C-alpha positions in Angstrom: 31.4 4.3 10.6 29.4 2.0 8.4 27.7 3.7 5.4 24.1 2.7 5.2 23.3 5.0 2.3 26.1 3.5 0.2 25.1 -0.1 1.2 21.5 0.6 0.2 22.4 2.3 -3.0 24.6 -0.6 -4.2 22.0 -3.2 -3.4 19.1 -1.3 -5.0 21.1 -0.5 -8.2 22.6 -3.9 -8.6 19.3 -5.8 -8.2 17.5 -3.4 -10.5 20.0 -4.3 -13.2 19.8 -8.0 -13.0 22.1 -9.0 -10.2 20.1 -11.7 -8.4 21.9 -11.7 -5.0 24.1 -9.0 -3.4 25.9 -9.3 0.0 28.7 -7.5 1.9 31.5 -8.8 4.0 34.6 -7.3 5.6 37.9 -7.9 3.8 40.2 -9.9 6.0 42.6 -12.8 6.0 40.1 -15.6 6.5 40.7 -19.2 7.6 39.7 -20.5 4.2 43.1 -19.6 2.9 44.6 -22.4 5.0 42.1 -24.8 3.5 43.2 -23.7 0.0 46.9 -24.4 0.8 46.1 -27.8 2.3 44.0 -28.6 -0.8 47.0 -27.8 -3.0 49.5 -29.7 -0.9 47.2 -32.8 -1.2 47.3 -32.6 -5.0 43.6 -32.1 -5.4 44.2 -29.6 -8.2 45.2 -32.5 -10.6 47.0 -31.1 -13.6 46.0 -27.5 -13.0 49.6 -26.5 -12.1 48.9 -22.8 -12.5 47.2 -22.9 -9.2 50.6 -23.5 -7.6 51.8 -20.0 -8.7 52.7 -17.9 -5.6 50.0 -15.3 -6.2 47.3 -18.1 -6.0 49.1 -20.3 -3.5 49.3 -17.4 -1.0 46.2 -15.4 -1.8 46.0 -13.8 1.6 49.3 -11.9 0.9 48.2 -10.7 -2.5 45.0 -8.9 -1.4 45.4 -5.2 -0.8 44.0 -4.8 2.7 43.6 -1.0 2.1 40.3 -2.1 0.7 37.7 -2.4 3.5 34.8 -4.4 2.1 33.9 -7.1 -0.4 30.7 -6.9 -2.4 29.6 -10.4 -3.4 27.3 -10.8 -6.4 25.5 -13.9 -7.7 23.9 -14.0 -11.2 21.5 -16.8 -12.1 22.4 -18.8 -15.3 19.7 -21.5 -15.0 17.5 -19.7 -17.4 16.5 -22.3 -20.0 14.9 -25.7 -19.9 17.5 -28.4 -20.6 14.9 -31.2 -20.5 14.2 -30.4 -24.2 17.8 -30.1 -25.1 19.4 -32.7 -27.4 22.2 -33.1 -24.9 20.6 -35.9 -22.9 22.6 -37.1 -20.0 21.3 -40.6 -20.3 22.6 -40.9 -23.9 26.2 -42.1 -23.4 27.0 -41.3 -27.1 26.4 -37.6 -26.6 28.6 -35.0 -25.1 27.6 -33.1 -22.0 28.0 -29.4 -22.0 27.7 -27.3 -18.8 24.8 -24.9 -18.8 27.0 -21.9 -18.3 29.1 -22.9 -21.4 26.3 -22.5 -23.9 26.0 -18.8 -23.3 28.4 -15.9 -23.8 31.6 -15.8 -21.8 30.4 -14.7 -18.4 33.8 -13.2 -17.5 33.4 -10.6 -20.2 29.6 -10.1 -19.8 29.7 -9.6 -16.1 32.9 -7.4 -16.2 31.1 -5.0 -18.5 27.9 -5.0 -16.4 29.6 -4.6 -13.0 32.0 -2.0 -14.2 29.0 0.0 -15.6 27.2 -0.3 -12.2 30.2 0.7 -10.2 30.7 3.7 -12.5 27.2 4.8 -11.6 28.0 4.4 -7.9 31.2 6.4 -8.2 29.2 9.3 -9.7 27.5 9.7 -6.3 30.1 8.2 -3.8 33.9 8.8 -3.9 35.5 5.4 -3.6 38.0 3.1 -5.3 37.1 -0.4 -6.4 38.5 -3.6 -8.0 36.4 -6.3 -9.7 37.1 -10.0 -9.6 35.2 -12.4 -11.8 37.2 -15.6 -11.4 40.2 -13.4 -12.5 42.4 -13.3 -9.5 43.5 -14.9 -6.2 40.4 -13.8 -4.2 38.5 -16.8 -2.8 35.1 -16.0 -4.2 33.2 -18.8 -2.6 34.6 -18.0 0.8 33.7 -14.3 0.7 30.3 -15.1 -0.8 29.7 -17.4 2.1 30.5 -14.6 4.6 28.3 -12.2 2.7 25.3 -14.4 3.1 24.9 -15.4 -0.6 24.7 -19.1 0.4 26.4 -21.9 2.2 29.1 -24.3 1.0 27.5 -27.5 0.0 28.9 -31.0 0.0 29.9 -30.5 -3.6 32.0 -27.5 -2.5 29.7 -25.1 -4.5 27.9 -22.2 -2.9 24.3 -23.1 -2.6 21.4 -20.6 -2.2 18.0 -21.8 -0.9 16.3 -20.1 -3.9 18.8 -20.4 -6.8 20.5 -23.6 -5.9 24.1 -23.5 -7.2 23.4 -22.4 -10.8 24.8 -18.9 -10.6 28.0 -17.0 -11.4 29.9 -15.3 -8.6 31.7 -11.9 -8.7 33.5 -10.0 -6.0 34.2 -6.3 -5.8 36.7 -4.8 -3.4 35.9 -1.2 -2.3 37.8 1.1 0.1 34.7 2.0 2.2 32.9 0.3 5.1 29.5 -1.2 4.4 26.6 -2.7 6.5 27.9 -6.3 6.5 25.6 -9.3 6.0 25.6 -12.4 8.1 26.5 -15.9 6.8 23.4 -18.0 6.2 22.8 -21.3 8.0 24.1 -24.5 6.3 21.0 -26.4 5.2 22.4 -29.6 3.7 21.6 -31.9 6.6 21.7 -35.5 5.4 21.0 -34.6 1.8 23.5 -35.9 -0.8 21.6 -35.0 -3.9 24.4 -32.9 -5.4 26.9 -35.7 -4.9 24.6 -38.4 -6.2 23.8 -36.5 -9.4 27.4 -35.5 -10.3 27.9 -36.6 -13.9 31.5 -37.4 -13.4 31.1 -39.1 -10.0 33.5 -36.5 -8.5 
């Protein structure tokens, strides 16, 4: 039985505390794991050899399927005007710094925030949870896609029609069923703007 009260409570609380997007999906061994393994076999991970570690190479086997649901969260970090920033992309003598790198370490900030929110939830609902903020083998983009946060763009980022791709992702596993969201429609069409504007021509 899906818990509509729990689902509503999570979305209301999270959004009231600054989480821009919240969606739910069922935890499962998804086909994206096969893509990840093919990606590794083709050497697309360059010198990031740690991605070959068994726990990352076979993420499907490392996820505790006693959890039932994945809560996907997106937090906007496109909060300042870079047009006035001295780091001008047209100036080849200046370094380029990613927007998310000029603020506090998001892993720590979001971990504190989400843990505090889940503690509020567990005061009302009896459940177990585990938080991932780019800290484990969970395929965050895949589950965010299934939770309706956005679609996978041609640059391989999750894109949301309102926030673009300038947001952090976080996933929370819980051992309760939820009212699951539907994936959103892919809206790239013939657009290649993300590829054309890539500063490293990836």
